[in-house]
GUSENU-235567 format. One record per residue (C-alpha): residue in one letter; residue number from 1; z, x, y. Coordinates in Angstrom, 1 decimal. Layout:
BEGIN
[atom A NUM [Z X Y]]
...
END
This chain:
BEGIN
[atom X 1 [31.6 -8.6 -6.4]]
[atom X 2 [31.9 -5.0 -5.8]]
[atom X 3 [28.5 -3.2 -4.6]]
[atom X 4 [26.7 -1.6 -7.7]]
[atom X 5 [26.8 2.1 -7.7]]
[atom X 6 [23.3 3.8 -8.2]]
[atom X 7 [22.7 7.0 -10.2]]
[atom X 8 [21.5 9.5 -9.3]]
[atom X 9 [-16.1 1.2 -4.1]]
[atom X 10 [-18.8 1.1 -2.8]]
[atom X 11 [-16.2 3.0 -0.6]]
[atom X 12 [-16.0 5.6 -3.3]]
[atom X 13 [-17.9 8.7 -3.1]]
[atom X 14 [-21.4 9.1 -4.9]]
[atom X 15 [-21.0 10.2 -8.2]]
[atom X 16 [-23.9 12.5 -7.8]]
[atom X 17 [-21.7 14.8 -5.6]]
[atom X 18 [-19.8 15.6 -9.0]]
[atom X 19 [-21.9 16.8 -11.9]]
[atom X 20 [-19.0 18.2 -14.0]]
[atom X 21 [-15.7 19.7 -13.5]]
[atom X 22 [-15.0 21.3 -10.0]]
[atom X 23 [-12.6 24.1 -9.5]]
[atom X 24 [-9.4 23.1 -7.5]]
[atom X 25 [-6.0 21.5 -8.0]]
[atom X 26 [-5.5 18.4 -10.0]]
[atom X 27 [-4.7 15.6 -7.3]]
[atom X 28 [-2.2 13.1 -8.5]]
[atom X 29 [-1.8 9.6 -6.9]]
[atom X 30 [2.0 9.7 -7.5]]
[atom X 31 [2.3 13.1 -5.6]]
[atom X 32 [0.7 11.8 -2.5]]
[atom X 33 [2.8 8.7 -1.7]]
[atom X 34 [6.3 9.7 -1.8]]
[atom X 35 [8.2 6.4 -2.5]]
[atom X 36 [11.5 7.6 -2.1]]
[atom X 37 [11.0 8.7 1.4]]
[atom X 38 [9.2 5.5 2.1]]
[atom X 39 [12.2 4.0 1.5]]
[atom X 40 [13.8 5.4 4.5]]
[atom X 41 [11.1 3.7 6.8]]
[atom X 42 [12.5 0.1 5.6]]
[atom X 43 [15.7 1.2 7.4]]
[atom X 44 [14.4 1.4 10.8]]
[atom X 45 [11.7 -1.5 10.5]]
[atom X 46 [12.3 -4.9 12.1]]
[atom X 47 [9.4 -6.8 9.9]]
[atom X 48 [6.7 -6.0 7.3]]
[atom X 49 [4.3 -5.5 10.0]]
[atom X 50 [6.3 -2.7 11.4]]
[atom X 51 [7.0 -1.2 8.2]]
[atom X 52 [3.2 -1.1 7.6]]
[atom X 53 [2.8 0.4 10.6]]
[atom X 54 [5.4 3.3 10.1]]
[atom X 55 [3.7 3.7 6.4]]
[atom X 56 [0.4 4.6 8.1]]
[atom X 57 [1.2 6.9 10.6]]
[atom X 58 [-0.4 10.3 10.7]]
[atom X 59 [1.5 13.3 9.4]]
[atom X 60 [4.0 11.0 7.5]]
[atom X 61 [4.4 9.4 4.2]]
[atom X 62 [0.8 8.6 3.3]]
[atom X 63 [-1.5 11.2 1.7]]
[atom X 64 [-3.0 8.7 -0.8]]
[atom X 65 [-7.0 8.9 -1.2]]
[atom X 66 [-7.8 6.6 -4.0]]
[atom X 67 [-11.5 6.3 -3.2]]
[atom X 68 [-12.1 10.0 -2.8]]
[atom X 69 [-13.4 10.0 0.7]]
[atom X 70 [-11.1 12.5 2.2]]
[atom X 71 [-9.2 10.2 4.4]]
[atom X 72 [-5.6 9.2 3.8]]
[atom X 73 [-6.0 5.3 2.4]]
[atom X 74 [-4.7 2.4 4.8]]
[atom X 75 [-1.4 1.1 3.1]]
[atom X 76 [-1.2 -2.8 3.6]]
[atom X 77 [1.9 -4.9 3.4]]
[atom X 78 [2.4 -8.4 2.0]]
[atom X 79 [5.4 -10.5 1.6]]
[atom X 80 [5.7 -12.3 -1.6]]
[atom X 81 [5.3 -16.2 -1.1]]
[atom X 82 [7.2 -16.5 -4.4]]
[atom X 83 [10.9 -16.3 -3.5]]
[atom X 84 [14.4 -17.9 -4.3]]
[atom X 85 [17.7 -18.1 -2.8]]
[atom X 86 [18.8 -14.3 -3.8]]
[atom X 87 [15.5 -12.7 -4.0]]
[atom X 88 [12.6 -11.5 -1.4]]
[atom X 89 [9.7 -9.1 -2.2]]
[atom X 90 [7.3 -7.0 -0.3]]
[atom X 91 [3.7 -5.7 -2.0]]
[atom X 92 [2.2 -2.4 -0.8]]
[atom X 93 [-1.4 -1.9 -1.5]]
[atom X 94 [-4.7 -0.6 -0.7]]
[atom X 95 [-7.8 -2.8 -0.3]]
[atom X 96 [-11.3 -1.7 -0.2]]
[atom X 97 [-13.1 -5.0 0.1]]
[atom X 98 [-12.4 -8.6 -0.7]]
[atom X 99 [-11.9 -8.1 -4.4]]
[atom X 100 [-11.2 -4.2 -4.5]]
[atom X 101 [-7.3 -4.2 -4.5]]
[atom X 102 [-5.0 -1.3 -6.0]]
[atom X 103 [-1.3 -2.2 -5.8]]
[atom X 104 [0.7 0.7 -5.2]]
[atom X 105 [4.2 -0.4 -5.3]]
[atom X 106 [6.6 -3.3 -4.8]]
[atom X 107 [9.7 -3.6 -2.7]]
[atom X 108 [12.3 -6.0 -4.3]]
[atom X 109 [15.5 -7.1 -2.1]]
[atom X 110 [18.2 -8.8 -3.7]]
[atom X 111 [21.5 -10.5 -2.5]]
[atom X 112 [24.1 -11.0 -5.4]]
[atom X 113 [25.5 -13.6 -3.1]]
[atom X 114 [23.7 -15.3 0.2]]
[atom X 115 [26.6 -14.8 2.3]]
[atom X 116 [26.0 -10.7 2.2]]
[atom X 117 [24.4 -9.4 5.8]]
[atom X 118 [22.2 -6.9 4.0]]
[atom X 119 [20.5 -6.5 0.6]]
[atom X 120 [20.2 -4.2 -2.5]]
[atom X 121 [16.6 -2.7 -2.2]]
[atom X 122 [14.5 -1.5 -5.0]]
[atom X 123 [11.2 0.5 -4.9]]
[atom X 124 [8.9 0.4 -7.8]]
[atom X 125 [6.0 2.1 -8.1]]
[atom X 126 [2.7 0.9 -9.8]]
[atom X 127 [2.7 1.9 -13.5]]
[atom X 128 [-0.9 3.3 -13.5]]
[atom X 129 [0.0 5.5 -10.5]]
[atom X 130 [3.7 6.5 -11.1]]
[atom X 131 [4.2 5.9 -15.0]]
[atom X 132 [6.8 3.7 -16.6]]
[atom X 133 [10.1 2.8 -15.1]]
[atom X 134 [9.8 4.5 -11.7]]
[atom X 135 [12.7 3.0 -9.6]]
[atom X 136 [14.3 4.0 -6.4]]
[atom X 137 [17.0 2.0 -5.0]]
[atom X 138 [20.1 1.8 -2.4]]
[atom X 139 [22.7 -0.6 -1.8]]
[atom X 140 [22.6 -1.8 1.6]]
[atom X 141 [24.6 -5.1 0.6]]
[atom X 142 [27.4 -4.6 3.4]]
[atom X 143 [24.9 -3.6 6.2]]
[atom X 144 [22.9 -5.6 8.6]]
[atom X 145 [19.3 -4.4 8.1]]
[atom X 146 [16.6 -5.7 10.1]]
[atom X 147 [14.0 -6.3 7.7]]
[atom X 148 [16.5 -7.9 5.2]]
[atom X 149 [17.7 -10.2 8.2]]
[atom X 150 [13.9 -10.9 8.7]]
[atom X 151 [13.1 -11.7 5.1]]
[atom X 152 [16.0 -14.0 4.4]]
[atom X 153 [16.3 -15.6 7.6]]
[atom X 154 [13.2 -17.3 7.3]]
[atom X 155 [14.2 -21.1 7.3]]
[atom X 156 [11.9 -21.6 10.5]]
[atom X 157 [8.9 -19.7 9.3]]
[atom X 158 [6.5 -21.7 7.2]]
[atom X 159 [4.1 -18.5 7.0]]
[atom X 160 [4.5 -15.0 5.3]]
[atom X 161 [3.1 -11.6 6.6]]
[atom X 162 [-0.2 -10.6 4.8]]
[atom X 163 [-1.8 -7.7 6.4]]
[atom X 164 [-5.2 -8.6 7.6]]
[atom X 165 [-6.3 -4.9 7.7]]
[atom X 166 [-7.8 -2.9 5.0]]
[atom X 167 [-10.4 -0.1 4.7]]
[atom X 168 [-12.8 0.4 7.8]]
[atom X 169 [-11.2 -2.8 9.3]]
[atom X 170 [-8.1 -1.0 11.1]]
[atom X 171 [-5.7 -2.1 13.9]]
[atom X 172 [-6.6 -0.6 17.1]]
[atom X 173 [-3.6 1.6 17.1]]
[atom X 174 [-4.9 3.4 13.7]]
[atom X 175 [-6.9 6.5 13.7]]
[atom X 176 [-8.1 7.5 10.1]]
[atom X 177 [-7.1 10.9 9.3]]
[atom X 178 [-7.7 13.9 6.6]]
[atom X 179 [-5.4 14.1 3.7]]
[atom X 180 [-3.9 17.5 3.0]]
[atom X 181 [-3.2 19.5 -0.2]]
[atom X 182 [-0.3 18.3 -2.0]]
[atom X 183 [1.9 21.4 -1.6]]
[atom X 184 [1.5 21.0 2.3]]
[atom X 185 [2.3 17.1 2.0]]
[atom X 186 [5.2 18.0 -0.1]]
[atom X 187 [6.6 20.4 2.7]]
[atom X 188 [5.9 17.7 5.3]]
[atom X 189 [7.9 14.9 3.9]]
[atom X 190 [10.9 17.0 3.0]]
[atom X 191 [11.0 18.2 6.5]]
[atom X 192 [10.8 14.5 7.7]]
[atom X 193 [13.3 13.0 5.4]]
[atom X 194 [15.5 16.1 4.1]]
[atom X 195 [18.2 13.8 2.4]]
[atom X 196 [16.4 10.2 1.4]]
[atom X 197 [18.4 7.4 1.3]]
[atom X 198 [16.9 5.7 -1.6]]
[atom X 199 [18.2 7.2 -5.0]]
[atom X 200 [15.8 7.8 -8.2]]
[atom X 201 [16.8 5.8 -11.4]]
[atom X 202 [15.0 6.1 -14.6]]
[atom X 203 [15.8 2.7 -16.0]]
[atom X 204 [15.8 -0.5 -14.3]]
[atom X 205 [19.2 -1.8 -12.9]]
[atom X 206 [21.2 -4.6 -14.3]]
[atom X 207 [20.6 -6.8 -11.6]]
[atom X 208 [16.7 -6.5 -11.8]]
[atom X 209 [16.7 -8.7 -15.0]]
[atom X 210 [17.8 -11.7 -12.4]]
[atom X 211 [14.8 -11.1 -10.1]]
[atom X 212 [12.1 -13.5 -11.4]]
[atom X 213 [9.9 -13.4 -8.3]]
[atom X 214 [6.3 -12.1 -8.8]]
[atom X 215 [4.0 -10.0 -6.3]]
[atom X 216 [0.9 -11.9 -5.1]]
[atom X 217 [-1.0 -8.6 -5.9]]
[atom X 218 [0.5 -8.1 -9.4]]
[atom X 219 [-2.0 -6.4 -12.0]]
[atom X 220 [-4.7 -6.0 -9.3]]
[atom X 221 [-6.1 -2.7 -10.0]]
[atom X 222 [-9.3 -0.5 -9.0]]
[atom X 223 [-11.8 0.5 -11.7]]
[atom X 224 [-12.7 3.7 -10.2]]
[atom X 225 [-9.6 6.0 -8.7]]
[atom X 226 [-10.2 9.5 -7.7]]
[atom X 227 [-7.0 10.9 -8.4]]
[atom X 228 [-4.9 11.5 -11.8]]
[atom X 229 [-2.7 8.4 -12.7]]
[atom X 230 [0.2 8.6 -15.2]]
[atom X 231 [-0.9 5.4 -17.3]]
[atom X 232 [-4.5 4.4 -16.4]]
[atom X 233 [-6.2 1.2 -17.4]]
[atom X 234 [-9.1 1.8 -19.9]]
[atom X 235 [-11.5 1.5 -17.3]]
[atom X 236 [-9.8 4.0 -14.9]]
[atom X 237 [-9.4 6.4 -17.8]]
[atom X 238 [-13.2 6.1 -18.7]]
[atom X 239 [-14.2 6.7 -15.2]]
[atom X 240 [-12.0 9.8 -14.8]]
[atom X 241 [-13.5 11.3 -18.2]]
[atom X 242 [-16.6 10.6 -17.2]]
[atom X 243 [-16.2 12.1 -13.6]]
[atom X 244 [-13.6 14.8 -14.2]]
[atom X 245 [-13.9 16.6 -10.7]]
[atom X 246 [-13.0 13.3 -9.0]]
[atom X 247 [-9.3 14.0 -9.5]]
[atom X 248 [-9.3 17.6 -8.1]]
[atom X 249 [-8.5 18.8 -4.7]]
[atom X 250 [-11.5 21.4 -4.5]]
[atom X 251 [-10.5 24.8 -2.9]]
[atom X 252 [-10.7 24.6 0.8]]
[atom X 253 [-10.4 20.9 1.1]]
[atom X 254 [-10.0 17.5 -0.8]]
[atom X 255 [-13.4 17.3 -1.3]]
[atom X 256 [-16.2 20.0 -1.5]]
[atom X 257 [-18.8 18.4 0.7]]
[atom X 258 [-19.9 18.3 4.4]]
[atom X 259 [-20.1 14.9 5.6]]
[atom X 260 [-17.5 12.5 4.3]]
[atom X 261 [-19.2 10.2 1.6]]
[atom X 262 [-18.7 6.6 0.9]]
[atom X 263 [-19.2 5.2 4.2]]
[atom X 264 [-22.8 3.9 3.9]]
[atom X 265 [-23.4 2.2 0.7]]
[atom X 266 [-21.4 -1.1 0.2]]
[atom X 267 [-18.5 -1.6 -1.9]]
[atom X 268 [-19.1 -3.3 -5.5]]
[atom X 269 [-16.6 -5.6 -7.1]]
[atom X 270 [-15.6 -5.0 -10.7]]
[atom X 271 [-18.6 -7.2 -11.7]]
[atom X 272 [-20.8 -5.2 -10.0]]
[atom X 273 [-21.9 -7.6 -7.3]]
[atom X 274 [-22.5 -6.2 -4.2]]
[atom X 275 [-20.0 -7.0 -1.3]]
[atom X 276 [-20.8 -6.1 2.3]]
[atom X 277 [-19.1 -3.3 3.9]]
[atom X 278 [-17.6 -4.4 7.2]]
[atom X 279 [-19.0 -2.8 10.3]]
[atom X 280 [-17.6 0.3 11.5]]
[atom X 281 [-17.4 2.0 15.0]]
[atom X 282 [-17.9 5.7 15.1]]
[atom X 283 [-14.6 7.5 14.3]]
[atom X 284 [-12.1 7.5 17.1]]
[atom X 285 [-13.3 4.2 18.5]]
[atom X 286 [-11.0 1.5 18.7]]
[atom X 287 [-10.7 -0.8 16.0]]
[atom X 288 [-9.1 -3.7 14.6]]
[atom X 289 [-9.3 -7.5 14.0]]
[atom X 290 [-10.6 -9.0 17.4]]
[atom X 291 [-9.3 -12.2 17.1]]
[atom X 292 [-5.7 -10.7 16.8]]
[atom X 293 [-3.9 -9.0 19.7]]
[atom X 294 [-2.4 -5.7 19.3]]
[atom X 295 [0.9 -5.5 17.9]]
[atom X 296 [3.7 -4.3 20.3]]
[atom X 297 [4.3 -0.6 21.0]]
[atom X 298 [4.2 2.7 19.1]]
[atom X 299 [7.3 2.4 16.9]]
[atom X 300 [8.0 6.0 17.5]]
[atom X 301 [8.5 5.4 21.0]]
[atom X 302 [10.7 2.5 21.3]]
[atom X 303 [8.0 -0.2 21.3]]
[atom X 304 [8.8 -3.8 20.8]]
[atom X 305 [9.0 -5.6 17.4]]
[atom X 306 [5.4 -5.7 16.5]]
[atom X 307 [5.9 -9.5 14.9]]
[atom X 308 [7.2 -10.7 18.0]]
[atom X 309 [5.5 -14.0 19.3]]
[atom X 310 [2.7 -13.4 17.0]]
[atom X 311 [2.7 -15.6 13.7]]
[atom X 312 [1.3 -14.6 10.4]]
[atom X 313 [-2.2 -13.5 11.5]]
[atom X 314 [-3.7 -14.1 7.7]]
[atom X 315 [-2.3 -17.2 6.4]]
[atom X 316 [-4.6 -20.1 6.9]]
[atom X 317 [-7.4 -17.6 8.3]]
[atom X 318 [-10.5 -17.0 7.0]]
[atom X 319 [-11.8 -13.7 5.3]]
[atom X 320 [-11.5 -11.1 7.8]]
[atom X 321 [-14.8 -9.6 6.7]]
[atom X 322 [-16.8 -12.9 6.6]]
[atom X 323 [-15.3 -15.2 9.3]]
[atom X 324 [-15.5 -17.9 6.8]]
[atom X 325 [-14.4 -19.2 3.1]]
[atom X 326 [-10.9 -18.4 2.5]]
[atom X 327 [-8.4 -15.8 2.3]]
[atom X 328 [-10.3 -13.3 -0.4]]
[atom X 329 [-7.0 -12.6 -2.2]]
[atom X 330 [-6.0 -16.2 -2.7]]
[atom X 331 [-8.7 -17.4 -4.7]]
[atom X 332 [-11.5 -17.7 -2.2]]
[atom X 333 [-14.7 -15.7 -2.6]]
[atom X 334 [-16.4 -15.0 -6.0]]
[atom X 335 [-14.9 -15.9 -9.0]]
[atom X 336 [-12.1 -17.9 -7.7]]
[atom X 337 [-9.2 -16.0 -9.5]]
[atom X 338 [-6.0 -15.2 -7.3]]
[atom X 339 [-6.4 -12.0 -5.6]]
[atom X 340 [-9.7 -11.3 -7.2]]
[atom X 341 [-10.5 -7.9 -8.7]]
[atom X 342 [-9.2 -7.0 -12.1]]
[atom X 343 [-6.0 -7.9 -13.8]]
[atom X 344 [-3.9 -4.8 -15.4]]
END
């Protein structure tokens, strides 16, 4: 079959800081995490864990601030445990607590035949952030792509990668960094990736209909997002209507306040129950899961495969926030629903 051609919280800031409309530029979620250029990171990633590391490099792809604290949100990656012979998937999301998850995008890999060395890659933005039918794709079926080999060559793996990291529980290599105004961000990513390898398409490709696997974070969303959304859920739209300044980038900075908010109060679930905010060292100190060794090397300096010799740190482990009772995204914790949080 010939290759198909492509056509070309509370981590939230205190509401009292924003009594009404604030002068400044509108801050759109879709314009601050460039899906098309995130595709270029897949080409050089050996594993989902390394892909996650590339996504979170400072001065890179990520300028997304959903909780409004002025820092770029940490982007986590999770392999689909739902899979078939021809299909694999990755979920990109931000997590601000056990039941506070917003899926950002999905990466789908599809092989027309299992014998192909590579894969078709399809990035799809979350409808709430990016609107309907926001797809980017490339055809690497005949090309050996390390991350495709990793995801499809898993006969000896019985565990799939799910990031153990989230808001205020970061790997040792990660340093939170300030977001920048959207025009500055656009200039940055266009300089980094002037000719993206993924093409935009405004309709789902034919092979998409043959992909039946589902994201483990499908439908999970945050009720309070401090950014403009293309297709907000009712609770998201109500929050922005009541707090219009929260989707503004005030003149001179993302937020017009001194100290960064959202670090003192515990996050709240969608049902209003308090969740403990994980412990946090002073900014600049080493962070990470104390039970997990640091992954290998800076990916920009030729470091080793960060997945080598280190099984999935999250499957079978406890809630990294509580040390006990089950994976918070797999039915553990309060309420028992898969992934907790709200379903879109």
